[in-house]
C-alpha positions as CSV (number, residue, x, y, z in Angstrom):
1,M,10.0,-14.0,-38.3
2,A,11.5,-17.4,-37.8
3,I,14.5,-16.3,-39.8
4,I,14.9,-13.3,-37.4
5,A,14.7,-15.6,-34.4
6,T,17.1,-18.1,-35.9
7,A,19.6,-15.3,-36.7
8,V,19.4,-13.9,-33.2
9,F,19.4,-17.1,-31.1
10,G,21.0,-19.7,-33.4
11,G,18.6,-22.1,-35.1
12,S,20.3,-25.4,-34.2
13,D,20.6,-24.4,-30.6
14,I,16.9,-23.6,-30.4
15,V,15.9,-26.9,-31.8
16,A,18.2,-28.8,-29.5
17,L,17.0,-26.7,-26.6
18,I,13.3,-27.4,-27.3
19,R,13.9,-31.1,-27.8
20,N,16.0,-31.6,-24.7
21,P,14.0,-31.0,-21.5
22,D,17.1,-31.3,-19.3
23,G,18.5,-28.3,-21.0
24,Y,15.3,-26.3,-21.0
25,D,16.1,-22.6,-20.7
26,G,13.4,-20.9,-22.7
27,P,13.0,-17.9,-20.4
28,A,16.7,-17.0,-21.0
29,M,15.6,-15.9,-24.5
30,V,13.3,-13.3,-23.2
31,P,15.9,-10.7,-21.8
32,A,17.8,-10.9,-25.1
33,T,14.6,-10.2,-27.1
34,L,13.5,-7.3,-24.8
35,L,17.0,-5.8,-25.1
36,L,17.0,-6.1,-28.9
37,I,13.6,-4.3,-29.0
38,F,14.9,-1.6,-26.8
39,L,18.0,-1.1,-28.9
40,L,15.9,-1.1,-32.0
41,A,13.7,1.6,-30.5
42,L,16.8,3.7,-29.8
43,A,18.0,3.1,-33.3
44,A,14.6,4.2,-34.7
45,F,14.9,7.5,-32.8
46,T,18.4,8.1,-34.3
47,V,17.4,7.1,-37.8
48,G,14.1,8.9,-37.8
49,R,15.8,12.1,-36.6
50,A,18.5,11.8,-39.2
51,K,16.0,11.2,-42.0
52,S,14.0,14.3,-41.1
53,V,17.1,16.4,-41.2
54,S,18.1,14.9,-44.5
55,A,14.6,15.4,-46.0
56,A,14.8,19.1,-45.1
57,G,18.2,19.4,-46.8
58,G,19.6,20.8,-43.6
59,H,17.0,23.6,-43.5
60,L,15.1,22.7,-40.3
61,E,12.7,25.6,-40.7
62,N,11.1,23.7,-43.6
63,L,10.1,20.9,-41.3
64,H,6.6,20.9,-39.7
65,S,8.0,19.3,-36.5
66,R,11.5,19.4,-35.1
67,P,13.7,16.4,-35.8
68,A,13.4,15.1,-32.2
69,Y,9.7,14.6,-32.7
70,H,10.3,12.5,-35.8
71,G,12.7,10.4,-33.9
72,L,10.3,10.2,-30.9
73,Y,7.4,9.1,-33.3
74,A,9.5,6.3,-34.7
75,M,10.8,5.2,-31.3
76,L,7.3,5.1,-29.8
77,W,5.9,2.9,-32.6
78,V,8.8,0.5,-32.5
79,A,8.5,0.1,-28.7
80,I,4.7,-0.2,-28.8
81,A,4.8,-2.8,-31.5
82,G,7.6,-4.9,-30.0
83,F,6.7,-4.7,-26.3
84,G,3.0,-4.8,-26.9
85,T,3.2,-7.9,-29.1
86,F,5.4,-9.6,-26.5
87,V,3.1,-8.9,-23.6
88,V,-0.1,-10.0,-25.5
89,M,1.4,-13.1,-27.1
90,D,3.2,-14.1,-23.9
91,A,0.0,-14.0,-21.9
92,L,-2.1,-15.8,-24.5
93,G,0.6,-18.3,-25.2
94,L,1.1,-19.2,-21.5
95,S,-2.6,-19.6,-21.1
96,Y,-2.7,-21.9,-24.1
97,V,0.2,-24.0,-22.8
98,T,-1.4,-24.3,-19.4
99,S,-4.6,-25.5,-21.0
100,L,-2.6,-28.1,-23.1
101,M,-0.8,-29.3,-20.0
102,G,-4.1,-29.7,-18.2
103,E,-5.5,-31.8,-21.0
104,E,-2.4,-33.9,-21.2
105,L,-2.5,-34.6,-17.5
106,A,-6.2,-35.5,-17.7
107,A,-5.4,-37.9,-20.6
108,Q,-2.6,-39.5,-18.6
109,L,-4.8,-40.0,-15.6
110,K,-7.6,-41.5,-17.7
111,A,-5.1,-43.9,-19.5
112,G,-3.8,-45.0,-16.1
113,G,-7.3,-45.4,-14.5
114,R,-6.4,-42.8,-11.8
115,E,-8.5,-40.1,-10.3
116,M,-7.1,-36.9,-8.8
117,L,-8.7,-33.8,-7.2
118,Q,-8.4,-30.5,-9.0
119,I,-6.1,-29.1,-6.3
120,E,-3.8,-32.2,-6.7
121,Q,-3.8,-31.7,-10.4
122,N,-2.7,-28.1,-10.0
123,L,0.1,-29.2,-7.7
124,V,1.3,-31.8,-10.2
125,L,1.4,-29.2,-13.0
126,Q,3.3,-26.8,-10.8
127,D,5.8,-29.5,-10.0
128,A,6.2,-30.4,-13.6
129,R,6.9,-26.8,-14.5
130,R,9.5,-26.5,-11.7
131,I,11.2,-29.7,-12.9
132,A,11.3,-28.3,-16.4
133,E,12.8,-25.1,-15.3
134,G,15.4,-26.7,-13.0
135,R,13.8,-25.7,-9.7
136,V,13.0,-27.8,-6.7
137,A,9.6,-29.6,-6.8
138,S,7.6,-31.0,-3.9
139,A,7.7,-34.5,-5.5
140,V,9.3,-36.2,-8.4
141,D,7.7,-39.2,-10.1
142,P,7.4,-40.6,-13.7
143,L,4.2,-38.6,-14.3
144,R,5.8,-35.3,-13.3
145,E,8.9,-36.0,-15.3
146,Y,6.8,-36.8,-18.4
147,L,4.8,-33.7,-18.0
148,A,8.0,-31.7,-17.5
149,A,9.4,-33.0,-20.8
150,T,6.1,-32.1,-22.5
151,F,6.1,-28.6,-20.9
152,A,9.7,-28.0,-22.0
153,E,8.9,-28.8,-25.6
154,I,5.7,-26.9,-25.8
155,D,6.8,-23.9,-23.8
156,G,10.1,-23.7,-25.7
157,T,8.2,-23.4,-28.9
158,R,6.0,-20.7,-27.3
159,V,9.0,-18.7,-26.2
160,V,10.6,-18.8,-29.7
161,A,7.3,-17.8,-31.3
162,V,6.7,-14.9,-29.0
163,C,10.3,-13.6,-29.3
164,A,10.2,-14.0,-33.1
165,A,6.8,-12.3,-33.4
166,S,7.9,-9.4,-31.1
167,L,11.1,-8.8,-33.0
168,G,9.2,-9.1,-36.4
169,M,6.6,-6.5,-35.3
170,A,9.3,-4.2,-34.1
171,V,11.2,-4.4,-37.3
172,L,8.0,-3.9,-39.3
173,A,7.1,-0.8,-37.3
174,F,10.7,0.5,-37.9
175,F,10.4,0.4,-41.6
176,M,6.8,1.7,-41.7
177,T,7.6,4.7,-39.6
178,F,10.8,5.3,-41.5
179,A,8.7,5.5,-44.7
180,K,6.3,8.1,-43.3
181,I,9.0,10.6,-42.1
182,G,9.1,13.7,-44.3
183,V,9.1,17.5,-44.4
184,A,5.3,17.8,-44.1
185,F,4.8,15.0,-41.7
186,R,3.1,16.2,-38.4
187,A,5.4,14.2,-36.1
188,R,4.8,16.4,-33.1
189,N,1.0,16.0,-33.3
190,S,1.3,12.2,-33.8
191,S,3.8,11.8,-31.0
192,E,1.7,13.8,-28.5
193,R,-1.4,11.8,-29.5
194,I,0.4,8.5,-28.8
195,L,1.7,9.8,-25.5
196,R,-1.7,11.1,-24.5
197,T,-3.2,7.6,-25.3
198,I,-0.5,5.9,-23.2
199,L,-1.2,8.2,-20.2
200,L,-4.9,7.6,-20.6
201,M,-4.3,3.8,-20.6
202,A,-2.2,4.1,-17.5
203,A,-5.0,6.0,-15.7
204,G,-7.5,3.4,-17.0
205,I,-5.4,0.5,-15.7
206,A,-5.3,2.1,-12.3
207,I,-9.1,2.7,-12.3
208,L,-9.8,-0.8,-13.6
209,T,-7.5,-2.4,-11.0
210,T,-9.5,-0.6,-8.3
211,V,-12.8,-1.7,-9.8
212,G,-11.6,-5.2,-10.2
213,I,-10.5,-5.5,-6.6
214,L,-13.8,-4.0,-5.4
215,L,-15.8,-6.4,-7.6
216,S,-13.9,-9.4,-6.3
217,L,-14.5,-8.3,-2.7
218,I,-18.2,-7.8,-3.4
219,G,-18.5,-11.1,-5.2
220,E,-16.9,-13.2,-2.5
221,T,-18.8,-11.2,0.2
222,L,-22.1,-12.0,-1.4
223,N,-21.3,-15.7,-1.7
224,F,-20.4,-15.8,2.0
225,T,-23.4,-13.8,3.0
226,I,-25.8,-16.0,1.0
227,G,-24.2,-19.4,1.4
228,V,-23.1,-19.3,5.0
229,L,-24.9,-16.5,6.7
230,D,-28.2,-17.0,4.8
231,W,-28.5,-13.1,4.5
232,R,-28.0,-12.8,8.3
233,I,-25.3,-10.2,7.9
234,D,-25.9,-9.1,11.5
235,K,-24.3,-12.3,12.7
236,F,-21.1,-11.2,11.1
237,L,-21.3,-7.5,12.0
238,F,-22.5,-7.8,15.5
239,G,-21.4,-11.3,16.6
240,T,-18.9,-11.6,19.4
241,T,-17.5,-15.0,18.6
242,W,-14.8,-15.4,15.9
243,S,-13.9,-19.0,15.1
244,P,-14.9,-19.4,11.4
245,L,-12.9,-22.6,10.7
246,S,-13.9,-24.5,13.9
247,G,-16.5,-26.6,12.1
248,V,-15.1,-26.7,8.6
249,H,-13.4,-30.1,8.8
250,S,-16.5,-31.8,10.2
251,G,-19.1,-30.0,8.2
252,D,-20.4,-26.6,7.2
253,M,-19.1,-23.3,8.6
254,D,-21.0,-22.3,11.7
255,P,-22.7,-18.9,11.1
256,D,-22.8,-18.3,14.8
257,K,-19.0,-18.3,15.0
258,V,-18.2,-15.6,12.4
259,G,-18.8,-12.6,14.6
260,A,-16.2,-10.0,13.7
261,V,-16.7,-7.6,16.5
262,P,-13.6,-8.7,18.4
263,L,-11.5,-8.1,15.3
264,F,-12.8,-4.6,14.7
265,V,-12.5,-3.7,18.3
266,G,-8.8,-4.9,18.3
267,T,-8.1,-3.1,15.0
268,F,-9.5,0.2,16.2
269,M,-8.0,0.0,19.6
270,I,-4.5,-0.5,18.2
271,T,-5.1,2.2,15.6
272,I,-6.2,4.7,18.3
273,I,-3.1,3.9,20.4
274,A,-0.9,4.3,17.4
275,M,-2.4,7.6,16.5
276,L,-2.2,8.9,20.0
277,V,1.5,8.3,19.8
278,A,2.1,9.4,16.2
279,V,-0.1,12.5,15.8
280,P,1.3,14.6,18.6
281,V,4.9,13.6,18.2
282,G,4.7,13.9,14.4
283,L,2.9,17.2,14.3
284,F,5.0,18.8,17.0
285,A,8.1,17.6,15.2
286,A,6.8,19.1,12.0
287,I,6.1,22.5,13.7
288,Y,9.5,22.6,15.3
289,L,11.3,21.7,12.0
290,S,9.4,24.2,9.9
291,D,9.3,27.3,12.2
292,F,11.7,26.9,15.2
293,A,14.7,24.8,14.0
294,S,17.7,26.4,12.5
295,K,18.8,25.4,9.0
296,S,21.7,23.3,10.4
297,V,19.4,21.5,12.8
298,R,16.8,20.9,10.1
299,A,19.4,19.6,7.7
300,W,20.2,16.6,9.9
301,A,17.1,16.2,12.0
302,K,14.6,15.8,9.1
303,P,16.6,13.0,7.3
304,M,17.2,11.2,10.7
305,L,13.4,11.3,11.4
306,E,12.5,10.0,7.9
307,I,14.9,7.1,8.3
308,L,12.2,5.5,10.5
309,A,10.0,5.2,7.3
310,G,12.6,2.9,5.7
311,I,12.8,0.4,8.5
312,P,11.1,-2.9,7.6
313,T,7.9,-3.6,9.6
314,V,9.3,-7.0,10.7
315,V,12.1,-5.1,12.5
316,Y,9.4,-3.0,14.3
317,G,7.7,-6.3,15.1
318,F,10.8,-7.8,16.7
319,F,11.4,-4.6,18.6
320,A,7.9,-4.6,19.9
321,A,8.0,-8.3,20.8
322,I,11.5,-8.5,22.3
323,T,11.9,-5.0,23.9
324,V,8.6,-3.0,24.3
325,A,6.3,-5.8,25.3
326,P,8.6,-7.2,28.1
327,A,9.2,-3.6,29.3
328,I,5.5,-3.0,29.5
329,R,4.9,-6.3,31.3
330,D,7.7,-5.6,33.8
331,A,6.4,-2.1,34.4
332,G,2.9,-3.6,35.0
333,A,4.3,-6.2,37.4
334,W,6.2,-3.5,39.3
335,M,2.9,-1.5,39.7
336,G,0.9,-4.7,40.5
337,V,-1.0,-4.7,37.2
338,D,-1.4,-7.9,35.2
339,V,-0.2,-7.4,31.6
340,A,-0.3,-10.1,29.0
341,A,2.9,-11.2,27.3
342,Q,1.4,-9.8,24.0
343,S,-0.7,-6.7,24.3
344,A,-2.5,-4.1,22.3
345,L,-0.5,-1.4,24.0
346,A,2.9,-2.7,22.9
347,A,1.7,-3.1,19.3
348,G,0.1,0.3,19.3
349,V,3.0,2.2,20.7
350,V,5.5,0.7,18.2
351,M,3.1,1.2,15.4
352,G,2.8,4.8,16.4
353,V,6.6,5.2,16.3
354,M,6.5,3.7,12.8
355,I,3.9,6.2,11.6
356,I,5.6,9.3,13.0
357,P,7.7,10.0,9.9
358,F,4.7,9.8,7.6
359,I,2.8,12.4,9.6
360,S,5.8,14.6,10.4
361,S,7.1,14.7,6.8
362,L,3.7,15.5,5.2
363,S,2.8,18.0,7.9
364,D,6.1,19.7,7.5
365,D,5.6,20.1,3.8
366,V,2.1,21.6,4.1
367,I,3.2,23.9,6.9
368,N,6.0,25.2,4.8
369,A,3.6,25.7,1.9
370,V,1.6,28.2,4.0
371,P,2.4,31.7,2.4
372,Q,4.9,33.7,4.4
373,S,2.6,36.7,4.0
374,L,0.1,35.1,6.5
375,R,2.9,34.9,9.1
376,D,4.1,38.4,8.4
377,G,0.6,39.8,8.8
378,S,0.1,38.0,12.1
379,Y,3.5,39.3,13.3
380,G,2.5,42.8,12.2
381,L,-0.6,42.6,14.4
382,G,1.6,41.9,17.4
383,A,1.1,38.1,17.7
384,T,4.0,35.9,18.9
385,K,5.4,33.0,16.9
386,A,3.4,30.5,19.0
387,E,0.2,32.4,18.6
388,T,0.8,32.7,14.8
389,I,1.3,29.0,14.5
390,R,-1.7,28.1,16.6
391,Q,-4.2,30.7,15.1
392,V,-2.9,31.2,11.6
393,V,-0.5,28.5,10.3
394,L,-2.2,25.4,11.6
395,P,-5.7,26.4,10.5
396,A,-4.4,27.2,7.0
397,A,-2.5,23.9,6.8
398,L,-5.4,21.9,8.3
399,P,-6.4,20.1,5.0
400,G,-2.9,18.8,4.5
401,I,-2.5,17.8,8.2
402,V,-5.8,15.9,8.0
403,S,-4.6,14.1,4.9
404,A,-1.4,13.2,6.7
405,V,-3.4,11.8,9.7
406,L,-5.6,9.8,7.3
407,L,-2.5,8.3,5.7
408,G,-1.3,7.3,9.1
409,I,-4.6,5.8,10.0
410,S,-4.6,3.8,6.7
411,R,-1.1,2.6,7.5
412,A,-2.1,1.5,11.0
413,V,-5.2,-0.3,9.9
414,G,-3.3,-2.2,7.2
415,E,-0.4,-3.2,9.3
416,T,0.1,-6.9,10.0
417,M,3.6,-7.9,11.1
418,I,3.7,-5.8,14.3
419,V,0.3,-7.0,15.4
420,V,1.2,-10.7,14.8
421,M,4.4,-10.4,16.8
422,A,3.4,-8.0,19.6
423,A,-0.4,-8.1,20.0
424,G,-1.1,-11.8,19.4
425,Q,-3.6,-13.7,17.3
426,G,-6.4,-14.4,19.7
427,A,-9.8,-12.9,18.9
428,N,-10.5,-11.5,22.4
429,L,-13.3,-9.0,22.8
430,T,-11.8,-6.5,25.2
431,I,-11.1,-2.8,25.5
432,N,-8.2,-3.3,27.9
433,P,-5.0,-2.4,26.0
434,L,-3.0,-4.6,28.3
435,E,-4.6,-7.8,27.0
436,E,-3.9,-9.8,23.9
437,V,-6.0,-8.8,20.8
438,T,-5.9,-9.4,17.1
439,T,-6.8,-7.3,14.0
440,V,-8.7,-7.8,10.7
441,T,-5.5,-8.0,8.6
442,V,-4.0,-10.6,10.8
443,Q,-7.1,-12.8,10.6
444,I,-7.2,-12.4,6.8
445,V,-3.6,-13.7,6.5
446,M,-4.3,-16.5,8.9
447,L,-7.4,-17.6,6.9
448,I,-5.7,-17.5,3.5
449,L,-2.4,-19.0,4.6
450,G,-3.7,-21.6,7.0
451,D,-3.9,-25.3,6.5
452,T,-7.6,-25.0,5.3
453,D,-8.5,-24.9,1.6
454,A,-8.2,-21.3,0.4
455,A,-11.6,-21.6,-1.3
456,T,-13.2,-22.4,2.0
457,A,-11.5,-19.6,3.9
458,A,-12.0,-17.0,1.1
459,G,-15.5,-16.1,2.2
460,P,-14.8,-14.8,5.7
461,A,-11.4,-13.3,4.5
462,Y,-12.9,-11.3,1.6
463,T,-15.9,-10.3,3.8
464,L,-13.5,-8.9,6.4
465,G,-11.6,-7.0,3.6
466,F,-14.8,-5.6,2.1
467,T,-16.1,-4.4,5.5
468,L,-12.7,-2.8,6.3
469,F,-12.8,-1.1,2.9
470,V,-16.3,0.3,3.6
471,I,-15.3,1.6,7.0
472,T,-12.1,3.2,5.6
473,L,-14.1,4.8,2.8
474,A,-16.6,6.2,5.3
475,L,-13.7,7.7,7.3
476,N,-12.3,9.3,4.2
477,L,-15.6,10.8,3.2
478,V,-16.0,12.3,6.7
479,A,-12.5,13.7,6.5
480,L,-13.1,15.2,3.1
481,R,-16.1,17.1,4.4
482,I,-14.0,18.5,7.3
483,V,-11.3,19.5,4.9
484,R,-13.7,21.2,2.5
485,K,-15.3,23.1,5.3
486,Y,-12.1,24.6,6.7
487,R,-10.6,25.1,3.2
488,E,-13.5,27.3,2.3
489,A,-13.0,29.3,5.4
490,Y,-9.4,30.1,4.4
491,D,-9.7,30.7,0.7
């Protein structure tokens, strides 16, 4: 393997690179290695296919599987061996290097008679890595420079080992699969088995990721509930004062100041305003585009409407803060109504405009999916187009429309930038849409990215996230029951 790495990258250059921290560029080897594995996989496909043809003597009917399956089998194993080895060894190697650097830092601190908090040690290690990689560090001192040189040497060796092992495993898989290819080899069955395993792993990763997120939310929520609230979860769910970090610097977190009611009220109020804007406009637009608009109008109107989905949320936030919020405030002043500079109404209206393309596009698709025979039958009974849409098409498309609305609600609940810029950050308990409010997502960001230790702020932040997860899950279950009820009526 070392011979392969030396032949690919140049042995003397590697040694000089590892020994010279100023020239550290270990990660530059990675793209070349991945490219070589990819090319080797393509070569395996070509060679495997050619060998199967050669083994059959040109009579393809003698092969159990078509030549393409032989090539696919070889290509899959080379790619799995090369890329899989790279991913596993890179993760394990980086963890090992990080552990070694932590031990080296602890040894240097002990030798110098210094003490340093864990968070400070992490910062020093991050700076050392940045220095080794030629990036800007928060500070530069002899300790960081020494650690940077050590990191360059150790990590350079790690990169060479990972690249060499990955290439070696890919080459080994190439020759092993080449030896198995023959007339009687069941390449199709083996290839499909490999692909089925890959698909199963992909599905498993998605499920495990969801489970991992849920477990992390539950763990931090339990820690917060036990350690801060002393099992008094009602203080969090029904409390009306939200200021969780007010007493952190002087002592423990005050359990009487973690009431999340203002946050949930603000979240639901902005979401309701957004849906009042998005659902009628989006649904009516979908009905017009699917049943009333001509082909020429639909050809340009639908893409123009969907352009809204590609606008960054920060642009919507600026639009809400600079244009919509002042316009609402001026309109309120003209009518003699006091309107805050940042209000739930401004954020909700702009958020509704942002959600329109999600609802209109999905609703248009489900309305078009309704069989034309249902429309024709309604027309045959003497119904007008409007009556057909209201009494036949919309009920038949209701499950898809409900799904579109649910997607819009999820998008509104999870939005942050528009609320920060247009609705404010104050946790005010009010149902007046003309006043400043905040949402759960905004407070999570403020807790995690504030000047307080992330470990201290993790409790209320994760508890907010878990509570919002439960509420969203309950809404989805209710919506599924509604969808199932009406779907049975139209089967």
